[in-house]
Every structure is written in C-alpha cells, then in structure tokens.
C-alpha positions as CSV (number, residue, x, y, z in Angstrom):
1,X,-0.5,-18.7,6.2
2,X,-2.8,-21.6,7.1
3,X,-5.9,-19.4,6.8
4,X,-4.8,-18.3,3.3
5,X,-4.3,-21.9,2.1
6,X,-7.8,-22.9,3.3
7,X,-9.3,-19.9,1.4
8,X,-7.4,-20.9,-1.8
9,X,-8.7,-24.5,-1.6
10,X,-12.3,-23.3,-1.0
11,X,-12.0,-21.0,-4.1
12,X,-10.7,-23.8,-6.2
13,X,-13.5,-26.1,-5.3
14,X,-16.0,-23.5,-6.1
15,X,-14.5,-22.9,-9.5
16,X,-14.5,-26.7,-10.2
17,X,-18.1,-27.1,-9.1
18,X,-19.1,-24.2,-11.4
19,X,-17.2,-25.7,-14.3
20,X,-18.8,-29.1,-13.8
21,X,-22.1,-27.6,-14.7
22,X,-20.8,-27.0,-18.2
23,X,-17.8,-29.3,-18.9
24,X,-17.8,-32.1,-16.3
25,X,-15.0,-31.1,-13.8
26,X,-12.6,-34.0,-13.2
27,X,-13.1,-35.6,-16.7
28,X,-9.8,-37.1,-17.6
29,X,-10.9,-37.9,-21.1
30,X,-11.8,-34.6,-22.8
31,X,-11.5,-36.1,-26.3
32,X,-14.2,-38.8,-25.9
33,X,-16.9,-38.9,-28.4
34,X,-20.5,-37.7,-27.5
35,X,-22.3,-40.5,-25.7
36,X,-19.1,-42.6,-25.1
37,X,-19.2,-43.8,-21.5
38,X,-22.6,-42.5,-20.9
39,X,-24.8,-44.5,-18.4
40,X,-28.4,-44.1,-19.5
41,X,-30.9,-45.1,-16.9
42,X,-28.1,-45.6,-14.4
43,X,-27.1,-49.1,-15.8
44,X,-24.0,-50.3,-17.6
45,X,-24.0,-53.2,-20.1
46,X,-21.6,-55.9,-18.9
47,X,-19.1,-57.2,-21.3
48,X,-18.7,-60.9,-22.3
49,X,-15.7,-62.4,-20.5
50,X,-16.2,-66.0,-21.5
51,X,-18.4,-67.4,-24.3
52,X,-19.3,-71.0,-24.7
53,X,-20.7,-72.5,-27.9
54,X,-21.8,-76.0,-28.9
55,X,-24.1,-78.0,-31.2
56,X,-25.8,-81.3,-31.4
57,X,-26.7,-82.7,-34.8
58,X,-27.0,-86.5,-34.1
59,X,-30.8,-86.4,-34.2
60,X,-31.2,-84.9,-37.5
61,X,-32.7,-88.1,-38.9
62,X,-35.4,-87.7,-36.3
63,X,-36.1,-84.1,-37.2
64,X,-34.1,-82.3,-34.5
65,X,-31.1,-80.0,-34.5
66,X,-29.7,-78.2,-31.5
67,X,-27.5,-75.1,-30.9
68,X,-26.1,-73.5,-27.7
69,X,-24.6,-70.3,-26.6
70,X,-23.3,-69.4,-23.2
71,X,-22.4,-65.7,-22.4
72,X,-20.5,-65.2,-19.1
73,X,-20.7,-61.5,-18.3
74,X,-18.3,-59.3,-16.4
75,X,-20.7,-58.6,-13.6
76,X,-20.7,-62.3,-12.6
77,X,-24.0,-63.2,-14.3
78,X,-24.4,-65.5,-17.3
79,X,-27.1,-66.9,-19.6
80,X,-27.1,-70.1,-21.6
81,X,-29.2,-70.0,-24.7
82,X,-30.7,-73.1,-26.2
83,X,-32.0,-73.3,-29.8
84,X,-34.0,-76.3,-30.9
85,X,-34.9,-76.8,-34.6
86,X,-37.8,-79.1,-35.3
87,X,-40.2,-79.2,-38.2
88,X,-38.5,-76.2,-39.9
89,X,-39.1,-74.1,-36.8
90,X,-36.6,-72.8,-34.2
91,X,-37.6,-72.2,-30.6
92,X,-35.4,-70.6,-28.0
93,X,-35.0,-70.9,-24.2
94,X,-32.6,-69.5,-21.6
95,X,-31.0,-70.7,-18.3
96,X,-29.6,-68.0,-16.0
97,X,-26.6,-68.7,-13.8
98,X,-23.9,-67.1,-11.7
99,X,-20.2,-67.7,-12.4
100,X,-16.6,-66.8,-11.5
101,X,-13.1,-67.7,-12.8
102,X,-10.0,-67.7,-10.7
103,X,-6.3,-68.2,-11.6
104,X,-4.0,-69.6,-8.9
105,X,-0.3,-68.7,-8.4
106,X,0.7,-71.5,-10.8
107,X,-1.4,-70.0,-13.6
108,X,-4.1,-72.6,-13.5
109,X,-7.6,-71.1,-14.3
110,X,-10.7,-72.5,-12.9
111,X,-14.3,-71.8,-14.0
112,X,-17.2,-72.2,-11.6
113,X,-20.9,-71.8,-12.4
114,X,-24.1,-72.5,-10.5
115,X,-27.8,-72.2,-11.1
116,X,-31.1,-72.6,-9.4
117,X,-33.0,-73.3,-12.7
118,X,-34.7,-76.6,-12.4
119,X,-34.7,-77.1,-16.2
120,X,-30.8,-77.1,-16.3
121,X,-28.8,-80.2,-16.4
122,X,-26.5,-79.0,-13.6
123,X,-26.6,-77.1,-10.3
124,X,-22.9,-76.5,-9.8
125,X,-20.0,-77.1,-12.2
126,X,-16.3,-76.6,-11.9
127,X,-13.9,-76.7,-14.9
128,X,-10.2,-76.5,-15.3
129,X,-8.8,-74.7,-18.3
130,X,-7.3,-76.8,-21.1
131,X,-3.7,-76.2,-22.2
132,X,-4.9,-73.8,-24.9
133,X,-6.8,-71.7,-22.3
134,X,-10.3,-72.9,-23.3
135,X,-12.8,-74.8,-21.2
136,X,-14.6,-78.0,-22.2
137,X,-17.9,-78.3,-20.5
138,X,-19.6,-81.7,-20.8
139,X,-23.0,-80.0,-20.9
140,X,-26.2,-81.9,-20.4
141,X,-29.4,-80.6,-22.0
142,X,-32.9,-81.8,-22.0
143,X,-35.5,-81.8,-24.8
144,X,-38.9,-83.2,-25.8
145,X,-40.3,-83.8,-22.3
146,X,-37.3,-85.3,-20.6
147,X,-34.9,-86.8,-23.1
148,X,-31.3,-85.7,-22.6
149,X,-28.0,-85.6,-24.5
150,X,-24.5,-84.2,-23.7
151,X,-22.4,-81.9,-25.8
152,X,-18.9,-80.5,-25.7
153,X,-19.6,-76.9,-24.7
154,X,-16.4,-75.0,-25.5
155,X,-15.6,-71.8,-23.7
156,X,-13.1,-69.1,-24.8
157,X,-12.3,-65.5,-23.9
158,X,-12.5,-64.4,-27.5
159,X,-16.2,-64.4,-28.2
160,X,-17.3,-65.5,-31.7
161,X,-20.7,-63.7,-31.5
162,X,-20.7,-60.1,-30.4
163,X,-24.5,-60.2,-29.6
164,X,-27.1,-62.9,-29.0
165,X,-28.9,-61.6,-32.2
166,X,-25.7,-62.5,-34.2
167,X,-25.8,-66.0,-32.9
168,X,-29.6,-66.3,-33.6
169,X,-29.0,-65.2,-37.1
170,X,-26.5,-68.0,-37.6
171,X,-28.9,-70.5,-36.1
172,X,-31.7,-69.5,-38.3
173,X,-29.6,-69.9,-41.3
174,X,-27.7,-73.1,-40.4
175,X,-30.4,-75.2,-38.5
176,X,-31.5,-78.2,-40.3
177,X,-28.8,-78.1,-43.0
178,X,-26.2,-80.4,-41.3
179,X,-25.2,-83.3,-43.5
180,X,-22.9,-85.7,-41.7
181,X,-20.1,-87.3,-43.6
182,X,-20.9,-90.9,-44.1
183,X,-18.1,-93.0,-42.8
184,X,-16.7,-95.4,-45.3
185,X,-17.9,-98.9,-44.3
186,X,-15.2,-101.5,-44.5
187,X,-15.8,-103.7,-47.5
188,X,-17.6,-106.8,-46.5
189,X,-16.6,-110.1,-48.0
190,X,-19.6,-112.2,-48.9
191,X,-19.6,-115.8,-47.6
192,X,-22.3,-116.8,-50.0
193,X,-23.8,-115.1,-53.1
194,X,-27.1,-115.9,-54.8
195,X,-27.1,-115.1,-58.6
196,X,-30.0,-113.2,-60.1
197,X,-28.7,-112.7,-63.6
198,X,-27.9,-109.4,-65.3
199,X,-25.7,-108.3,-62.5
200,X,-28.4,-108.8,-59.8
201,X,-27.4,-110.6,-56.6
202,X,-27.9,-111.3,-53.0
203,X,-24.7,-111.3,-50.9
204,X,-24.7,-113.0,-47.4
205,X,-22.2,-111.9,-44.8
206,X,-20.8,-113.6,-41.7
207,X,-22.3,-111.0,-39.4
208,X,-25.8,-112.2,-40.3
209,X,-26.6,-109.4,-42.7
210,X,-27.3,-109.7,-46.4
211,X,-27.8,-107.2,-49.2
212,X,-30.0,-107.5,-52.3
213,X,-28.6,-105.7,-55.3
214,X,-30.4,-105.2,-58.6
215,X,-31.2,-103.0,-61.6
216,X,-27.8,-101.4,-61.6
217,X,-28.2,-100.0,-58.1
218,X,-31.8,-99.1,-58.1
219,X,-32.4,-102.0,-55.7
220,X,-29.9,-101.9,-52.9
221,X,-31.4,-103.0,-49.6
222,X,-30.0,-104.4,-46.4
223,X,-31.4,-107.4,-44.5
224,X,-30.6,-109.7,-41.6
225,X,-30.7,-113.5,-42.2
226,X,-31.1,-116.6,-40.2
227,X,-30.9,-120.3,-41.3
228,X,-33.1,-123.0,-39.7
229,X,-33.9,-126.5,-41.1
230,X,-32.4,-125.5,-44.5
231,X,-34.7,-122.4,-44.9
232,X,-33.2,-118.9,-45.1
233,X,-35.3,-116.2,-43.5
234,X,-34.4,-112.6,-44.5
235,X,-35.7,-109.6,-42.6
236,X,-35.6,-106.1,-43.9
237,X,-33.5,-103.7,-41.7
238,X,-35.6,-100.8,-42.7
239,X,-39.0,-102.6,-42.3
240,X,-38.8,-105.6,-40.0
241,X,-42.3,-106.6,-41.1
242,X,-40.9,-107.5,-44.5
243,X,-39.6,-111.0,-44.5
244,X,-38.4,-113.2,-47.4
245,X,-38.0,-117.0,-47.1
246,X,-36.1,-119.3,-49.4
247,X,-37.4,-122.5,-51.1
248,X,-35.3,-125.5,-52.1
249,X,-36.1,-128.0,-54.8
250,X,-33.8,-130.5,-56.7
251,X,-30.8,-129.2,-54.8
252,X,-31.4,-125.6,-55.9
253,X,-32.3,-122.9,-53.3
254,X,-34.4,-120.0,-54.6
255,X,-35.2,-116.6,-53.2
256,X,-37.8,-114.3,-54.8
257,X,-37.7,-110.6,-54.2
258,X,-41.0,-108.9,-55.1
259,X,-41.4,-105.1,-54.9
260,X,-42.8,-102.0,-56.6
261,X,-40.2,-100.0,-58.3
262,X,-41.2,-96.7,-60.0
263,X,-44.8,-97.8,-59.9
264,X,-44.0,-101.1,-61.6
265,X,-44.2,-104.4,-59.9
266,X,-40.9,-106.4,-60.2
267,X,-40.0,-109.9,-59.3
268,X,-36.3,-110.9,-59.1
269,X,-35.4,-114.5,-58.7
270,X,-32.1,-115.5,-57.2
271,X,-30.7,-119.0,-57.0
272,X,-27.8,-120.9,-55.3
273,X,-26.9,-124.6,-55.5
274,X,-24.9,-124.8,-52.2
275,X,-25.8,-122.9,-49.1
276,X,-23.6,-124.8,-46.7
277,X,-21.5,-121.7,-46.1
278,X,-24.4,-120.4,-44.0
279,X,-24.4,-123.3,-41.7
280,X,-22.6,-123.0,-38.4
281,X,-22.6,-119.2,-38.5
282,X,-23.6,-117.9,-35.1
283,X,-26.9,-116.3,-35.8
284,X,-28.4,-113.2,-34.4
285,X,-31.9,-114.7,-34.1
286,X,-35.1,-112.8,-33.8
287,X,-36.7,-114.2,-30.6
288,X,-39.9,-112.1,-30.1
289,X,-41.7,-109.4,-32.0
290,X,-44.0,-106.9,-30.4
291,X,-46.4,-105.3,-32.9
292,X,-48.3,-102.0,-32.8
293,X,-50.4,-99.9,-35.0
294,X,-47.4,-97.8,-36.2
295,X,-44.5,-100.1,-35.9
296,X,-42.8,-102.9,-34.0
297,X,-40.2,-103.9,-31.5
298,X,-37.9,-106.8,-32.4
299,X,-36.0,-108.6,-29.7
300,X,-32.8,-110.5,-30.7
301,X,-30.8,-113.3,-29.2
302,X,-27.8,-111.0,-28.5
303,X,-30.0,-109.1,-26.0
304,X,-30.5,-106.2,-28.3
305,X,-33.9,-104.8,-29.5
306,X,-35.0,-102.3,-32.1
307,X,-38.0,-100.0,-31.9
308,X,-39.2,-98.9,-35.4
309,X,-42.2,-96.9,-36.2
310,X,-43.7,-94.4,-38.7
311,X,-41.8,-95.8,-41.7
312,X,-38.4,-95.4,-40.0
313,X,-38.7,-91.9,-38.4
314,X,-38.4,-93.8,-35.1
315,X,-35.5,-96.3,-35.3
316,X,-33.8,-96.7,-31.9
317,X,-31.6,-99.5,-30.5
318,X,-31.9,-100.9,-27.0
319,X,-30.5,-103.7,-24.9
320,X,-32.9,-105.9,-23.0
321,X,-33.1,-108.0,-19.8
322,X,-36.0,-110.0,-18.3
323,X,-36.6,-110.8,-14.7
324,X,-39.8,-112.2,-13.1
325,X,-41.6,-111.8,-16.4
326,X,-40.8,-108.1,-16.7
327,X,-38.8,-106.9,-19.7
328,X,-36.5,-103.9,-19.1
329,X,-35.2,-102.1,-22.2
330,X,-32.3,-99.6,-21.9
331,X,-31.5,-97.1,-24.7
332,X,-28.1,-97.6,-26.3
333,X,-27.9,-93.9,-27.2
334,X,-29.1,-92.7,-23.7
335,X,-28.7,-95.3,-21.0
336,X,-30.7,-93.3,-18.5
337,X,-33.8,-94.0,-20.7
338,X,-35.4,-97.3,-19.6
339,X,-38.7,-98.9,-20.6
340,X,-40.4,-101.7,-18.7
341,X,-43.2,-104.0,-19.8
342,X,-46.4,-104.9,-18.1
343,X,-48.4,-108.1,-18.4
344,X,-52.2,-108.6,-18.0
345,X,-54.4,-111.5,-19.1
346,X,-51.5,-113.1,-20.8
347,X,-50.7,-110.1,-23.0
348,X,-47.4,-108.3,-22.5
349,X,-47.5,-104.6,-23.3
350,X,-44.6,-102.1,-23.9
351,X,-45.4,-98.4,-24.2
352,X,-43.0,-96.0,-25.8
353,X,-43.7,-92.3,-25.3
354,X,-42.6,-90.3,-28.3
355,X,-42.4,-86.9,-26.7
356,X,-41.1,-85.3,-29.8
357,X,-44.3,-86.4,-31.6
358,X,-46.5,-84.3,-29.2
359,X,-46.3,-86.8,-26.3
360,X,-47.9,-89.6,-28.4
361,X,-47.6,-93.0,-26.7
362,X,-46.9,-95.9,-28.9
363,X,-48.2,-99.3,-27.6
364,X,-46.7,-102.7,-28.7
365,X,-48.1,-106.0,-27.6
366,X,-47.1,-109.7,-27.6
367,X,-49.0,-112.8,-26.3
368,X,-45.9,-115.0,-25.9
369,X,-42.6,-113.8,-24.6
370,X,-41.4,-117.3,-23.5
371,X,-38.5,-117.2,-26.0
372,X,-36.9,-114.4,-24.0
373,X,-36.3,-116.8,-21.1
C-alpha cells in the first residue's frame, strides 16, 4: 500500500511539471489578465506606502519657489524630491533614504527615516503620527549654496501623486504663480498730518513711520521719520538712500516731495503749523549706514538692520550686536545666518554673499561706526 501511494505521488508531480510548461502549474489565479503580476527582469516595482508633500513660497519676492515630494516605498527605501523654481526655470534634486514605520500595542504609529546623503538636512528622524493618522515632519532643506529653510512636510498613506512624473507636471504648472493673501494691516491713526491740497497728504504715525499720499493714490509711499532740532527727516522704506528733510519759516513747517511720475517731474508741497505731536515719540533712529555699489545696510537704534540692494530684490532684516569693534548681524528670517564685519585702515567692511545671484559678494563699507557703541 505504501509503495502504491509513492507511485501515485510521483505520477502526480510528473503531470504537474508537464502542465507547468503550458499553463503554469500551481497558479491560483487562472483569470488574471496577460502580463498581470509579471516580473520582467526579475524585479518588482515597490508600492508607495507613505507619501510626504510640502511647499515653500515665502521667497517668491526674491525669485524662488520650492516644492517637495517624499515617496516611502514598501521595500523600505525612499526618495525625497526637491524642486526649485528660479528665473522661470525648475531644477530637481533627490535625497535617498531608508525608512520604517511601526505600530505599538496601543495603536501609536512611529515613522523613522535615516540617510547618509550629506546634502540632506537630517541624518535620522523619528516622528509620531498625528491624531488623524498623518505625520508632520519639520523638514529642513538647503538652497543657493547654504541657505536653509524649514517646511511642514506632511505624510499620508493615501498618496496624492501616483507617479513622480505626475508631481513634476503639477510643479511645472504651478511654480512661480503663488500669490500670497495680503494680510489686512490694522488701520493706523495718524498723530500728525501735513496738508498738500487736493487730497494730498503726509501722515505721521507713532511707530516712526509716515506715508505720502497724492494724486488719488498714484503716489502712496512709506517712509520712516525722525525729529531732531525741529527738523523732520524722512527716509524711504523702499530706497533708504532717498531722504526728505523739512524746512520751517514763520512758524510753518514745509516738506517738498519731488519725483518723476509717468515721465513727468512733479513737486508736491506739504505744510503744517504745529509739529509738536512728533516731539517725545521714541524714535527708531538711523545710527549708521554702510554703502555699496548696489545698495546699502542701515543700522537702527533698536538693534535692527536692513540690507537692501538691486532696487529691492534684496531686502532682508537682521539684528545686530557689536563687541570689540566687530559687528555681528543675525538674520531675522534664518537665525543660523550670521555676518561679521572686518576693519582695516579705519574702514569697516561687511560682505554679503548673495548665493542666489550666482555667488556674487556684495561689499558695504563705512568709515565711522562709533554711533553703534
């Protein structure tokens, strides 16, 4: 009986082997479509288990727009794709990583990732799932030779983009089109108004700003102001090299605004008979101005400074300190960015390297920084 059973098994295996040559013996899915489940070249495309997406639009005014996609695949590998829009051109880069997610007995899911890529803003990261099952990765990225920013990189197990090409198609269409909603500024109440006739005016505010308004809105520009010895000095916010000073005669203070509007030279005259409201207002004074070929750095009494160049393309705010004659500037938007001054032969120099302008170094100088303390 035992010998007969062995013979039957052998015969069955032989029949199965023969059938496999024609139909694939052991296939439990006889209704699958041709090509379904095939494994060309001996490889299998891994599925996306988690997908992270994010954007950074805050540098649009400087000509930059950023998009990010992170695909975490079922084989434990992952790729983060960076897209950078600049000068109407999109460039792409990739960071490869390894990842895993685990869920403990209490249902808490953890995402872990690591990379050896030196260009990445992380080496290891561990995230806990939010209450809605997503992950929020505070993802740091670098651009333009070393500048960095951080985005909210949101991960979900329901991918928005089936392929990287789908995401790139979205980027190519959307990059450079972002228009932020302008927050409504609280209405300022002027503490003093100069009258220019025909609805033209200069309004002065308690925060040491002022606004020139004229020609039904065609002229509407912001300035800072300071008062010293009865003379008002107004400095353009958009172009700190533009300054306007007041004159007083017979008890009337006059400010003249001269500019070219639509190719025509205009002169607006504003007057006020009592400027005492400006007295006693704590002024944000300009202490020192460094000048350069393409712009300037203005240092203020509240320990802030502003770099402006190329007609406003560069307009960044810093805080400043000084010790042993060395000025240290710290970016307000990116505190890891610091600039220090050098002094030689009585001239103090500050160099700002604008990497996003091809690595160009902007040099600003000043021969007297004693007002900084």
